[in-house]
N, C-alpha and C positions, 0 to 999 in steps of 0.2 A: 355551364362549364366553359371555360375559355378555350379557344382553339387557335393553333398557329395558322396564320395565313400561309399561302404558298410562298410568298416572298420571305415571310419570317422563317419558315421551314428551310428554305434554300439558304438563308443567311446562317441559320444555326448549323446546317450541314457544312457550310464553308468554314465556319469557325472551328468545328470539330476536326475537319480535315486539316486545317492549318495547325491546330494543336498537335494532331498526330504527326504531321511532317516535322514540326519543331521537335517533338520527342525523338523521332528517328534521327534527325540531324544532330541532336545533342548527345545521344547515347551510342550511335553507330559510328565509331571511328575505326577505320581499317586500312591496312596495307596487307592484304590477305594472302599473297603468294609471291613467288619470285618476280621482281620488278613491278609490284603493286597489283591492285585489284584487277586491272584489265591486261596485265602483262606489258604495260607501257609505263615506265617509271617516271611519272609526271604528277606534280601537285600544282596545277596552274593557278589556283586561287589562294595559295599559302605563301608564307614568308618565313625564312629562317635567317639567323644572323650571317652576315658576310664573314665576320671575324670570330673565330672560336678556336678553342684549343685547351690544353691542360689547365690553364689559369684564366680562361675567358669564356663567358656565357655557358658554363657547365651547369646544367640542371642537376645531373647526378652522373656518377661513374661507378660501375660495379665489375668485379672480376667475373669472368665466364670460363667454362672449359674450353679446351682446344677445339677448333672447328672453323669452317669457313662458310657455313650457311648464313644467309641474310636474316635480319630480324623480320618476323612476320607478326602483324598486329591485329588484334580484334578487341574493340572497346578498350578496357583498362588492362589488357594482358598482352605480353610479348612472348612469342613462341620461337624457340630455336633448337638446334641439335648440337651435340658435342660428343667428345670421346675422351677417355682416359685409359690408355693402353688398349686392351681388348674389350673394354666396356663402352658401349654406345649409350647415348641418352637423348631423350626429348625433354626439354625443361621450359619452365614458364616463369617469367618475371613480371612484377608489377610495373605498369607504365608510369605510375606517379613517382616512384622512388627507386626503381630497379631491384627491389628486394626479391629474392628467390622465393617463389610460391610453392613449386614442386619440381621434382625431377624423376622421371621414370626411366629405368635402365634396362638395357638389353645386352646380352653377350653375343659377340661376333660369332657367326656360323663358321668363320674361317678368315684367314688373312687375305686381303687384296694385295696384289704385288705392286705397290706404289713405287714408281720409278721417277718421281719428280718430288723434290723436297717441299714444294708447296701443296702437294696433294694431301687430302684429308679424307678419312672414312666418314666424316660428318660434313660433307660438302653440299649435298642437295638441300634446298630450302623447303621448309614445310609449307603447307597450304591449309587454310582454316576457314570455317564457316560458323554459323551461330551455335552449332552443337559440337563440332568435332575439329580436331587438328590431325592432319595426315603427314606422315614423314616417311622418307625412303632412304634406306642404307644399302649400298651395294653388297656389304658384308653381312647383311641380315635379311632385308626384304622391306615390304611395305607394311606400315602399322597405322592404325586409327585409334585415337584416344579421345576421351571427352575433355572438357576444359579444366577438369580437376586432375588429369593425368592417369585416369583409369583406362586400361587397354580394352577397346571394344572389339576389334578384329585385327587379324594380321594375315599377310600373304608372303610366304617364303619363296625365294628364288634361288637357283643354284648360283654359286659364286663363279663368275667368269673372269678370265685373265684380261684385265684392261690395264694397259701400261700406265695410265694416269688416273686410275681409280674411276669413281662414278661422279659425273657432273650434272646430269639431267635431274630436274625437279618435277614432282607431280603437280598437276594443276586441276582446279575445280571449276565446274560450270553446270548450273542448273541441276544440282544433285548428283552429278556424275564426276568421277575422278579419272583422269587420264595419265598414263605413264608410258613413256617410250623406253624400251630396253634394247639399245643398239650395242651389242657386246661381241666378244670374240666367238661365242657360240651362237646358237639360233637366236635371231633378233625378232622382236615383236613389239607392237603397240597394243596397249590394253585400255579398255574402258570398264570401270567398275561402278557399281552402285555405291555411292559414298557412305550411305548409312549402314549397309549390311556387308559390303565387300564382295558381293556376288558379281561375277562377270556379266557385263552386258554384251560386249563383243571383244574379239581379239583378232588381230590381223598379223600374219607373218610378214617380216621384212627380209626376204631371202638374200637381197643384194647387200644388206647392211653389215658393217663391222663396227668396231668401237667408235662411238660419237658421244658428245658431251653436251649438246644443245638441249634446251628445254622446249617442248612443243608450244605452239602459240595458237590461241583461239581467235580466229578471224571471223568477225560477225559483219556480214555485208549482204544487202538486198534480201533480207529474210532467210539467209542461209548461214548456218554455223559450221565452220570448217576447223579441223585440227591440222595445222601446218607443221611439218617435220622436215628438218634439213639434216643430211648426213650421207656419207658414202656416195658422193657424186650426184645425188638427187635432192631436189626440193619437192616435197610431195604433200598433197592435201587429201584428207579423209573427211567424209561426212561425219560430223560429231555425234549424230544420233545412231547411225547404222554401221559406221566404219567403212562404207563403200569408198573406193578410189574415186577421186574427183578429177585431179589433174596432176601433172608432173612437169618439172623443169629439170633438164639434164645438164651435165658438165659443170657442176659446182664443186667445191672442195671435197676431198676425200674424208678427212677427219675434221669435224667442225665443233667449235666451242660456242661462238656467238649464236644467240637465239634470234629467230625472226621477230619482226614487229611491223605493225601496220597502222596507217591512218586512212580511214574511209576506204577508198578503192585502190590504194597503193600499199603493197607489202614490200618491205626491205629485208633482204636475207643474204647471207654469205659471210666470207671472212678469209682468213689465211691459215694454212698449215705448211710447215716446213717440208712435209713429204710431197707436196706438189711442186717443189723446186728441184732443180738439178743439183747433183752432189755439191759442187763448189759453192753455189748460191745458198744452198741449205746450210753449209758449214758457216758461211759468212753471217747469216742471220742469227746464228746461235750465240753470237757475241754482241755485247752492247755497242752502240754507235761510237762511244768515246774510246773503245778499246783499240781500234785502228790496226787490225791484224793484217800483215802484208798478204797480198794475193797469192804469192807462191807458197806460203805456209798452209793455206787452206786447200791447196791442190796437191800437196806432196806429203805423204804420211811421215816420211823420215824427217823432213824439215819441221813438220808439225811437232813431233816429239822433241826434237832438239830445241825448238823455240820455247816450249813450256816446261820441259823436264829440268827443274832446278837442282835436284839432288843427283842427277846423272845416272839413275838406275835403269834407264832405257824405257821407262813408263811415265805416264802423266797421272799423278794422284789428284784427287778432288781439290785439295788445297793449293795445288799448283796452277789451277785455272783462276782467272779473275772472276769477279762477280758478274754472272751472265747466265743466259739460258743454258749454255753448255754445262755450266757447273750445277745448275738446278736439276738437270737431267743426267747427272753423272752415272747413276745406276743403270740407266738405259744403255749407255755405251759400254759399260763394264760387264760384258756378256758372261765372262767366267767368274765374276765376283771375287777377283783377287786383289781388288783395291787400286788397280791402275789400268789405264788405257794403253794397249799395245798396238803395234802396227796392224795386225790382223783384225783388230776391232775398229780401228779408225778408217782404214782404207775403203771399206764398203760404202761409208757415207760419202766419200769424196768422188766415187766413180759411178754410183747408182743413178739410174734414170728416175724421173718423177713417177709417182704412182698415178693411176687414172684420176681424172678430174682436173680442175684448175682453180687457182686463187682468184676470187672475184666477189664483189659486192654488187647486187643488182636489185632493180625495182621491178615488181611484177604487177601488171594490171589485173584486177579481179574479173571474174566471170568466165574463166576458161574451163574447158573440158578436154580430158585426154592429155596428149603431149603438147604442151603450149610453149616449148622452148623457142620456136621460131615465130610465135604469133603474139605473145603477151609480155615480152620484155620491153619495158619503157626505156631503161638506160642501164648501163653497167660501168663500173670502174675497177681497175686493177691496181690502183695506187694506194700506198700507205694503209693497208688493210688491217683491221683488228684481228688479234690472235685469240683472245679470250673475251674481252669486254664486248657486250652486244651493242649494236648501234642504237642511237636514240633518235626517234622521229618526233619533232616538236616545232610548232610555230612555222610550219611550211619548210622546215630544213631538216637535214639529216646530219647528226654529229657522230663521229667515231674517232677512236684513239688507237694509235699503233704503239707497240713496244718502243721504248725510248722517249715517250712523251710527245708524239707527233699528233696533233689534233687537226682533223679536217672537218669542214662544213660544206655540204652540198645543198643545192636547191632540191626539195623533195620531188617536185613535178618533172624536172628536166635533168637532174643529175649534174648540172653545171656547177663549177666551184663557186661558192660564196666567199670562202677564204681557205687558206691552208694549202699544204700542211704547215702548221705553226708549232714551234717548239714551246713546250710548257716549262722546260727548265729542270725537270727531274727525270732522270733516265730510268732504266730497268723496265719491269713488267707493269702492265695495267690490267688487273683482273676484275675490279669492280665496274659495273656498268654505269655510264653517265646517267645522272638523274636531273630532271628539270623541276625547279621550284620557282613559281612566279616568273619573273624576268631574269632568272639565273639558271646556269647550268653548273652542276657539281661533277667534278672528275677526280677520281681517287687513284693515286699512285701506290703501288705495292710497298714502296719504301716509306710510306707513312704520311704523305701529304695529300690533303683534300683541297683542290683548286675550286675557287668560285669564279665563274666566267659570266660575262654578259650574254644573254640569250638573244643576240641581235646579229646584224649583218657584218659587224666589225669584230675582229678578234681583240678581246679586252679581258685581261686577267685582273680581277678585282681584288682577290685575296689568295694567299697561299697559307694554308693552315696546317702546321706540323703537329701530328698527334704523338709522334715518338714511338709508334708501334706499327707493324706491318698491317696493311689494309688489303684484304682479299675479298671481303663481302660487300655487296651492293647496299648502300644506305637506304633507310626508309624514312618517310616524312608523313607525320600525322599531327594535326592540330598545331601547326606552326612550330613543331618540334622535330629536330633532326636526330635520328637514331643511327649510330655508327658502331659496327662491330669491328674491333681491331684484334690483333693476335691474342691479347690477354684480357681485354675489357669490352664491355658494352657501355657506350656513352650516350647521353641525352643532352643535346645542346638547344638552348632557347634564349632568345633575346631577353636580357635582364631588364631592359628599359623599353617597354613596348612603345612603338612609334618611331624607334631609331634603328630599325633592322638593317638599313643599308647605309651605315656610316663608315 
């Protein structure tokens, strides 16, 4: 009988392992949660076309329900959430042609009091592994489904009054599902067994009010941490036990941008209007090009006279220009009579800031306890992001402020590389910047996706107008760009391979 030599056996094993790796690489394609598999929206070894749009490099385009959750991808399937009136849905599309494979519907347990016109009851992004897809709705709860849309388990939560709905997304790691509920009522962070939905641990967050950031899994030096920002603190929990690890104090009160890390440096922070004084808060509610006189934002009577076109003594929504103040009209219309009156305007002009401060900072890993004075590498208070999370990539940090002001800092030192630079499209920026190879993609809510050079010089390579609002962060898998707009899901791919950057 012939026998394999040790060398022959070793070679055979290497071949088998190589084949196994090839199989994994060719079948496992994923962008498995908000901002990608690792929570860092980067596809360093991929390429997508610089120029794309309704008539260029479109692989396919399909209508989707209303919602602002991002595409979540596992192998040949795309998972998202949507809503139609009081009906919520988790749905699945084919990655090859965008065809709807299934949709599982849920009835709202009640209505969220959404006081921003871009808010959606289907805002949180799903997370997915090889067996399940998990989705979270503030007006329903947490649900787990198999890849064919069958409900496996669910966890209901009481509906809390959040002025701008629910923004945080669940994340997965090593068979565990993490969810932060910073709400107007009791706030907590949860860890569930992803397969069964059984709680592994829960920790109260007694200091926390409404926040919208997604937790971040920071893996460093053999320790897995769940990092959460909100209500003036940046806090880390042990991912296995839920034990408190460290805290940084005096960060923004209400936070939308989510933390991100590269190796031993974590970037976190952002901007909230409530950390500004009254007049400054009013000024930031308008777009840069509006140029509201200073005395108008300091005097309620002048404010009304300036905007009140029909002379009825109130300011209706359609009398405001396109701006954040128009987006949040319901928030200011306390009595819901359809107009802002002096008694509703004046408090914004004279109120002091809430606790916390607007800041973006870099935290060095390895801390224990209160590390506010010991582990901050650098911080900046200029041109901070309101919703879009910062991107750490290639030794730099990129972030975009309302109005289309892009800044780039050195990751290690915080020193400016360039910016703030104007992108040329105003309004809000909700989608997080995404890195693809040597490119950075930045999406404007008004419907333009910018393609920038991922280098030390500010260079806009392309401006791609999709003609529909962009609120969701794009996904990139297999040299294909997936973008959710207000009405469609798009797949863009270079039609002529080898000419991606023309």
